[in-house]
N, CA, C and O atoms as a GROMACS GRO file, in nm:
protein
  256
    1SER      N    1   0.314  -1.509  -0.908
    1SER     CA    2   0.359  -1.373  -0.885
    1SER      C    3   0.260  -1.292  -0.810
    1SER      O    4   0.144  -1.329  -0.798
    2MET      N    5   0.309  -1.179  -0.756
    2MET     CA    6   0.222  -1.095  -0.673
    2MET      C    7   0.125  -1.014  -0.760
    2MET      O    8   0.169  -0.961  -0.862
    3PRO      N    9  -0.004  -1.001  -0.727
    3PRO     CA   10  -0.098  -0.925  -0.804
    3PRO      C   11  -0.060  -0.775  -0.794
    3PRO      O   12   0.003  -0.733  -0.698
    4LYS      N   13  -0.099  -0.696  -0.892
    4LYS     CA   14  -0.078  -0.551  -0.891
    4LYS      C   15  -0.183  -0.480  -0.809
    4LYS      O   16  -0.173  -0.360  -0.785
    5ARG      N   17  -0.282  -0.552  -0.765
    5ARG     CA   18  -0.390  -0.495  -0.685
    5ARG      C   19  -0.391  -0.559  -0.548
    5ARG      O   20  -0.376  -0.680  -0.536
    6LEU      N   21  -0.409  -0.478  -0.446
    6LEU     CA   22  -0.415  -0.521  -0.307
    6LEU      C   23  -0.551  -0.487  -0.248
    6LEU      O   24  -0.617  -0.392  -0.290
    7SER      N   25  -0.591  -0.570  -0.149
    7SER     CA   26  -0.708  -0.531  -0.071
    7SER      C   27  -0.670  -0.414   0.016
    7SER      O   28  -0.552  -0.399   0.049
    8VAL      N   29  -0.766  -0.331   0.054
    8VAL     CA   30  -0.738  -0.220   0.137
    8VAL      C   31  -0.810  -0.240   0.273
    8VAL      O   32  -0.931  -0.259   0.283
    9ALA      N   33  -0.725  -0.234   0.376
    9ALA     CA   34  -0.777  -0.247   0.518
    9ALA      C   35  -0.772  -0.114   0.583
    9ALA      O   36  -0.701  -0.025   0.535
   10PRO      N   37  -0.846  -0.095   0.692
   10PRO     CA   38  -0.845   0.030   0.763
   10PRO      C   39  -0.701   0.069   0.805
   10PRO      O   40  -0.623  -0.019   0.842
   11ALA      N   41  -0.666   0.191   0.800
   11ALA     CA   42  -0.529   0.242   0.832
   11ALA      C   43  -0.509   0.227   0.984
   11ALA      O   44  -0.601   0.242   1.064
   12LEU      N   45  -0.384   0.197   1.016
   12LEU     CA   46  -0.352   0.189   1.161
   12LEU      C   47  -0.326   0.336   1.216
   12LEU      O   48  -0.345   0.364   1.334
   13VAL      N   49  -0.284   0.424   1.124
   13VAL     CA   50  -0.273   0.570   1.153
   13VAL      C   51  -0.356   0.639   1.045
   13VAL      O   52  -0.338   0.616   0.925
   14ASP      N   53  -0.448   0.727   1.092
   14ASP     CA   54  -0.537   0.798   0.997
   14ASP      C   55  -0.456   0.904   0.925
   14ASP      O   56  -0.443   1.016   0.975
   15ASP      N   57  -0.400   0.871   0.806
   15ASP     CA   58  -0.325   0.964   0.724
   15ASP      C   59  -0.346   0.932   0.581
   15ASP      O   60  -0.287   0.837   0.527
   16GLY      N   61  -0.431   1.012   0.518
   16GLY     CA   62  -0.470   0.990   0.380
   16GLY      C   63  -0.356   1.010   0.274
   16GLY      O   64  -0.374   0.979   0.156
   17SER      N   65  -0.244   1.060   0.320
   17SER     CA   66  -0.143   1.086   0.224
   17SER      C   67  -0.038   0.973   0.206
   17SER      O   68   0.057   0.984   0.128
   18THR      N   69  -0.060   0.864   0.284
   18THR     CA   70   0.037   0.751   0.272
   18THR      C   71  -0.040   0.621   0.263
   18THR      O   72  -0.156   0.612   0.304
   19VAL      N   73   0.028   0.518   0.206
   19VAL     CA   74  -0.031   0.382   0.202
   19VAL      C   75   0.082   0.293   0.248
   19VAL      O   76   0.195   0.305   0.202
   20SER      N   77   0.050   0.204   0.342
   20SER     CA   78   0.148   0.112   0.401
   20SER      C   79   0.131  -0.030   0.343
   20SER      O   80   0.020  -0.084   0.338
   21MET      N   81   0.242  -0.089   0.302
   21MET     CA   82   0.234  -0.220   0.237
   21MET      C   83   0.348  -0.302   0.298
   21MET      O   84   0.451  -0.248   0.337
   22GLU      N   85   0.327  -0.435   0.306
   22GLU     CA   86   0.426  -0.528   0.347
   22GLU      C   87   0.549  -0.528   0.250
   22GLU      O   88   0.534  -0.516   0.128
   23ARG      N   89   0.658  -0.540   0.304
   23ARG     CA   90   0.786  -0.522   0.221
   23ARG      C   91   0.790  -0.612   0.095
   23ARG      O   92   0.826  -0.564  -0.012
   24SER      N   93   0.754  -0.741   0.107
   24SER     CA   94   0.763  -0.826  -0.008
   24SER      C   95   0.669  -0.788  -0.117
   24SER      O   96   0.700  -0.800  -0.235
   25ALA      N   97   0.549  -0.740  -0.075
   25ALA     CA   98   0.451  -0.693  -0.174
   25ALA      C   99   0.500  -0.568  -0.254
   25ALA      O  100   0.476  -0.554  -0.373
   26MET      N  101   0.570  -0.482  -0.181
   26MET     CA  102   0.625  -0.361  -0.245
   26MET      C  103   0.738  -0.406  -0.341
   26MET      O  104   0.747  -0.355  -0.453
   27GLU      N  105   0.820  -0.498  -0.300
   27GLU     CA  106   0.931  -0.542  -0.382
   27GLU      C  107   0.877  -0.612  -0.509
   27GLU      O  108   0.929  -0.593  -0.619
   28ALA      N  109   0.774  -0.689  -0.491
   28ALA     CA  110   0.718  -0.764  -0.608
   28ALA      C  111   0.656  -0.670  -0.713
   28ALA      O  112   0.651  -0.702  -0.831
   29MET      N  113   0.610  -0.554  -0.667
   29MET     CA  114   0.553  -0.453  -0.759
   29MET      C  115   0.651  -0.348  -0.801
   29MET      O  116   0.616  -0.256  -0.875
   30GLY      N  117   0.773  -0.362  -0.755
   30GLY     CA  118   0.880  -0.260  -0.795
   30GLY      C  119   0.863  -0.128  -0.727
   30GLY      O  120   0.905  -0.025  -0.780
   31ILE      N  121   0.798  -0.128  -0.606
   31ILE     CA  122   0.778  -0.005  -0.535
   31ILE      C  123   0.879   0.000  -0.421
   31ILE      O  124   0.905  -0.102  -0.356
   32THR      N  125   0.934   0.114  -0.396
   32THR     CA  126   1.024   0.134  -0.283
   32THR      C  127   0.960   0.238  -0.184
   32THR      O  128   0.874   0.317  -0.221
   33HIS      N  129   1.007   0.233  -0.058
   33HIS     CA  130   0.963   0.328   0.046
   33HIS      C  131   0.977   0.469  -0.011
   33HIS      O  132   1.084   0.506  -0.059
   34GLY      N  133   0.872   0.549  -0.006
   34GLY     CA  134   0.875   0.688  -0.050
   34GLY      C  135   0.828   0.710  -0.191
   34GLY      O  136   0.808   0.825  -0.230
   35ASP      N  137   0.809   0.602  -0.270
   35ASP     CA  138   0.749   0.620  -0.405
   35ASP      C  139   0.612   0.680  -0.398
   35ASP      O  140   0.539   0.662  -0.301
   36VAL      N  141   0.577   0.750  -0.501
   36VAL     CA  142   0.439   0.799  -0.519
   36VAL      C  143   0.365   0.687  -0.592
   36VAL      O  144   0.412   0.638  -0.695
   37VAL      N  145   0.246   0.646  -0.538
   37VAL     CA  146   0.164   0.544  -0.598
   37VAL      C  147   0.025   0.599  -0.625
   37VAL      O  148  -0.024   0.689  -0.557
   38LEU      N  149  -0.038   0.542  -0.727
   38LEU     CA  150  -0.178   0.577  -0.761
   38LEU      C  151  -0.272   0.474  -0.701
   38LEU      O  152  -0.259   0.354  -0.727
   39LEU      N  153  -0.368   0.520  -0.623
   39LEU     CA  154  -0.470   0.434  -0.561
   39LEU      C  155  -0.598   0.462  -0.637
   39LEU      O  156  -0.635   0.578  -0.653
   40ALA      N  157  -0.668   0.357  -0.686
   40ALA     CA  158  -0.786   0.369  -0.761
   40ALA      C  159  -0.891   0.276  -0.708
   40ALA      O  160  -0.865   0.158  -0.690
   41GLN      N  161  -1.015   0.330  -0.682
   41GLN     CA  162  -1.122   0.243  -0.635
   41GLN      C  163  -1.251   0.315  -0.667
   41GLN      O  164  -1.268   0.433  -0.634
   42GLY      N  165  -1.342   0.244  -0.732
   42GLY     CA  166  -1.476   0.297  -0.763
   42GLY      C  167  -1.474   0.422  -0.848
   42GLY      O  168  -1.558   0.510  -0.831
   43GLY      N  169  -1.382   0.430  -0.939
   43GLY     CA  170  -1.374   0.554  -1.028
   43GLY      C  171  -1.303   0.666  -0.965
   43GLY      O  172  -1.282   0.770  -1.029
   44ARG      N  173  -1.265   0.653  -0.844
   44ARG     CA  174  -1.188   0.762  -0.769
   44ARG      C  175  -1.042   0.733  -0.771
   44ARG      O  176  -1.004   0.618  -0.747
   45LYS      N  177  -0.958   0.828  -0.799
   45LYS     CA  178  -0.811   0.806  -0.794
   45LYS      C  179  -0.747   0.903  -0.697
   45LYS      O  180  -0.785   1.020  -0.688
   46THR      N  181  -0.647   0.850  -0.621
   46THR     CA  182  -0.575   0.925  -0.524
   46THR      C  183  -0.431   0.888  -0.535
   46THR      O  184  -0.398   0.773  -0.564
   47VAL      N  185  -0.341   0.987  -0.512
   47VAL     CA  186  -0.198   0.957  -0.503
   47VAL      C  187  -0.156   0.956  -0.352
   47VAL      O  188  -0.213   1.025  -0.268
   48ALA      N  189  -0.057   0.876  -0.326
   48ALA     CA  190  -0.008   0.864  -0.189
   48ALA      C  191   0.135   0.820  -0.190
   48ALA      O  192   0.184   0.766  -0.289
   49LEU      N  193   0.205   0.842  -0.076
   49LEU     CA  194   0.338   0.794  -0.064
   49LEU      C  195   0.342   0.652  -0.009
   49LEU      O  196   0.271   0.620   0.087
   50ALA      N  197   0.423   0.567  -0.068
   50ALA     CA  198   0.427   0.430  -0.023
   50ALA      C  199   0.522   0.417   0.100
   50ALA      O  200   0.633   0.471   0.102
   51ARG      N  201   0.475   0.342   0.203
   51ARG     CA  202   0.550   0.318   0.323
   51ARG      C  203   0.558   0.168   0.348
   51ARG      O  204   0.469   0.093   0.306
   52ILE      N  205   0.663   0.123   0.414
   52ILE     CA  206   0.674  -0.018   0.452
   52ILE      C  207   0.594  -0.040   0.579
   52ILE      O  208   0.618   0.029   0.678
   53ASP      N  209   0.500  -0.134   0.578
   53ASP     CA  210   0.420  -0.165   0.694
   53ASP      C  211   0.497  -0.263   0.781
   53ASP      O  212   0.503  -0.383   0.751
   54ALA      N  213   0.555  -0.213   0.888
   54ALA     CA  214   0.639  -0.293   0.980
   54ALA      C  215   0.556  -0.342   1.101
   54ALA      O  216   0.612  -0.391   1.199
   55SER      N  217   0.425  -0.329   1.094
   55SER     CA  218   0.338  -0.364   1.208
   55SER      C  219   0.325  -0.520   1.215
   55SER      O  220   0.359  -0.590   1.119
   56ASP      N  221   0.280  -0.569   1.323
   56ASP     CA  222   0.255  -0.711   1.338
   56ASP      C  223   0.137  -0.757   1.250
   56ASP      O  224   0.118  -0.877   1.227
   57GLU      N  225   0.060  -0.663   1.203
   57GLU     CA  226  -0.059  -0.700   1.118
   57GLU      C  227  -0.028  -0.692   0.969
   57GLU      O  228  -0.121  -0.706   0.889
   58ALA      N  229   0.091  -0.671   0.929
   58ALA     CA  230   0.130  -0.658   0.789
   58ALA      C  231   0.103  -0.790   0.717
   58ALA      O  232   0.138  -0.897   0.765
   59GLN      N  233   0.038  -0.780   0.599
   59GLN     CA  234   0.008  -0.900   0.518
   59GLN      C  235   0.042  -0.861   0.371
   59GLN      O  236   0.015  -0.749   0.327
   60PRO      N  237   0.101  -0.958   0.298
   60PRO     CA  238   0.146  -0.923   0.160
   60PRO      C  239   0.035  -0.882   0.066
   60PRO      O  240   0.061  -0.809  -0.030
   61GLU      N  241  -0.086  -0.925   0.091
   61GLU     CA  242  -0.193  -0.891  -0.004
   61GLU      C  243  -0.283  -0.775   0.046
   61GLU      O  244  -0.392  -0.753  -0.008
   62VAL      N  245  -0.237  -0.702   0.148
   62VAL     CA  246  -0.321  -0.596   0.208
   62VAL      C  247  -0.243  -0.466   0.214
   62VAL      O  248  -0.126  -0.465   0.254
   63ALA      N  249  -0.304  -0.361   0.176
   63ALA     CA  250  -0.248  -0.222   0.186
   63ALA      C  251  -0.332  -0.149   0.293
   63ALA      O  252  -0.452  -0.176   0.307
   64ARG      N  253  -0.270  -0.060   0.367
   64ARG     CA  254  -0.339   0.019   0.467
   64ARG      C  255  -0.310   0.165   0.443
   64ARG      O  256  -0.358   0.251   0.517
   0.00000   0.00000   0.00000
């Protein structure tokens, strides 16, 4: 099954209010385009809108 945590790669578009994920990763976690998600790293938490990463660089285990 898909992990609930993804590696974070540099964003293709510098927009701190969204996170882009590959479609199958979103489906595996029960996330749909436009959902609000919680991003946590190093004790810091941020909310963002989920987007489908349709770029050629989309990977199931990576969020941008």
